[in-house]
N, C-alpha and C positions, 0 to 999 in steps of 0.2 A: 827738672828745669828745661824750659823750651829753648831749643837752639836758635840763635839769632842769625848767624851767617856761617856758611862753609865756603871755602875758597880753594880753587886749584892753584897751580904754580904760576908765577910771574904776573900776578894780578896787581894792577895799579889803581889805587883809590885816592882821589883828590881830597882836599880839605872840606870839612863840613858836610860830608855825604851822610844822608840819613837812611838807615835800613830798618824795615819792619822785621817781623819774625819769620824764621824759616826761609831765608834767602840763600840761594845756591849760585855761586859764581864758578864758571869753568876756567880753563887755563887761558892766560894772556888777555883776560878781560881788562878794559880800561874804562874807568868811571871818573868823569871830570868833577870839578868842585861844585858843591852845593846840590848835587842830584838827590832827589827824594825817591826812595824805592819802597813800595808797600810790602805787605805780608805775602809769603808763599810765592815768591818770584824766582824764576829760573832764568839765568843769563848764561848762555852757552859760550864755548871757546871763541876767543878772538873778537867778541862783540865790543863795540865802542858806544858808550852812553854819555850824552851831554857835550858832544863835540861842538865847538864854536865854528860857524861857517867861515870859509875863506873865500874872499871875493876875487875873481879873475880881473886883471887889469882892463880887459875889454868888456866886462860885464855891464849890462844896463841897469842892474840892481843898485839901489843906493847903498852907500857904505853904512854899516851899522856898528854901533859900539857893542861892548860885551853884552850878550843876551842873557836873560834869566835862565836858571837851571832847568833841566829836564825833570818831569814828574812821571813816575811809573806807578800805576795803581796796583791793587792786590791781584794775585793770581795770574800775573802776566808771564808769558814765556817769550824770551828773545833768543832767536836762533844763532847758530854759528856764523860769525863774520858779519852780522847785521850791524848797521850804524844808525843810531838815533841822535839827532842833533839837539843842541841847546834850544830851550823854549818850546820843545815839543811836549805834549801832554797825552799820555797813553792811559786810557781808562781801564777799569778792572776787567780781568779775564780776556784780554786781548792776546792773540797769538801772532808773533812776528817771526816769520820763517827765516831760514838761512839766506844770507846775502841780500836781505831787504835793506832799503835805505828810506828813512823817514826824516825829512828836512825840518828846518827851523820854522817855528810858528805854525806847526801842524797839530791838530787834535784828532785822535782816533777814539771812537766810541766803544762802549762796552761790548765785549764778546765778538768783536770784529776780527777776521783773519786777514793778515797781510802776508801774501804768499811768497814763495821763494823768488828772489830776484826782483821783487816789486820795488818801484821807485815812486814815492809820494813826495813831490816837490814842495817848495816853500809855500806858506800861506794857504794851506788847504784845510778843509774840514771834512772829516769822514765820520759818518754816523755809526749807529749801533747795529750789530748783527750783520755786518756786510761781509762779503767774500771778494777779496781782491786777489785773483788767481795768478799763477806763476808768470813772472816777467811782464805783467801789465804796467803801464806808465800813466801816472796821474800828474798832469801838468800843473804848474804853479797857478794859484788863484782859482782853484776849483772847489766846488761844494758838492759833496756826496751825501745823500740822505741816509735813512735807515733801511736795512734789509735790501741793500743794493748788491747785485751780482755783476762782477766784471770778469770776463773770461780771460784765459791766457793770451798774451801778446796784443791786447787792446792798447791803442795809442790815443791819448787825448792831446789836444794842441791849444796854444794860446796866442799865436802870432800869425795873423793873416798876411803880413808883409814879408815873412820869412827873412827877417834880419836886415831888410833894406828900407831906406828912407827914414827920416826923422819922424814922420807922421806916425809910425808904428808905436812910438812911445806913449801916444794918447789912447791906444786901443788894445792894449794887452788885456785879455780876458780869458780865463779858463772855462771849463765846462760846468754845467749844473746837471746832476742826475738826482731826481727827487725819489722819495720813498718807493721802494719796490722796483725801481728801474733795473733793467737787465741789458747787458751788452755782450754779444757773442764774440767768439775768438777771432783775432786778427782784424777786428773792426777799427776804423779811425773816426774820431769825432772832431770836427773842425772847431776853431775858436769861438767861444761865446754861445755855442749851441746848448739848448736845454732839452733834456729828456724828462717829460712829465711823469707823474705817478704811474707806476706799472707800465710805462712805455718800454718797448722791447726792440732791440736791434739784432737782426740776424747776423750770423757769422760772415766775416769778410765784407761787411757793408761800409760805405763811406757816408757819414751823416753830415749833410750840408745845410739842413734846415732843422728847426725844432721838431721833436717827436712828441705828438700829442699823448695824453693820458690813455692808457689801455689799448694802444695800437701797436701792431707789429710792422716794422719797416724792414726792407731788404734791398740790397743792390748798391750800385755806384752810379749816380747818387742814390741814396736810400729813399724809397717811396713806400707808401702804405701798401701792404699785401692784404691784411685782414685785421680784425680785432684779436686781441689776446684771448685765448680760450678762458672761460670763466673759472675752470678748475685750477688755472695757473695764477690767478690774481691774488695779490697779497692778502686781501680781506677774506679769502676762502681757504687759507692755509691753516 
């Protein structure tokens, strides 16, 4: 007989949670009501799945009623102390590393890696086969395509007004990184900027303007240095 679920100590499972086959839960895992978990899923110690968001009194985000449950696909691994909020959808074979946070209304595509300490804020879409490396920050309302590489400590932003003036409420916009885009370590991308297909940002750059397809930009502010070498383009992999 195929084993359905094995659990560690002090596991809390809410009502109407659905489990596939061969699910392993570590110690102190919390799974909220209605969560759907696929086959061959590993959820490690202290992870929280399906958490409803809590709105700060000073938050600009609208109040929301109870959100739909989280959906976890087949073959997913969720690391120690990771938190995945309600209304997130994690596709098959995604790896979510220790201490990562995936907020509400986020979708993560097949075989993407969400690295240690990564934060993916609310209302983001992340495509297939991406690598979001240690401690990078994906700001709310961002769209990430397929095969995107985001290096450690990259920061994306969505508020040009830095929390001042009422005008900012009309202009919140995350970043867009299209298929094959790459961003080097410690870079910052300003609100609303787009990195086109195979656009590449060198380490420690500040992106103040859109990055065109297949160009490499560098510096603060980032400017084109040269075209991306042909052997690095996504279509040649």
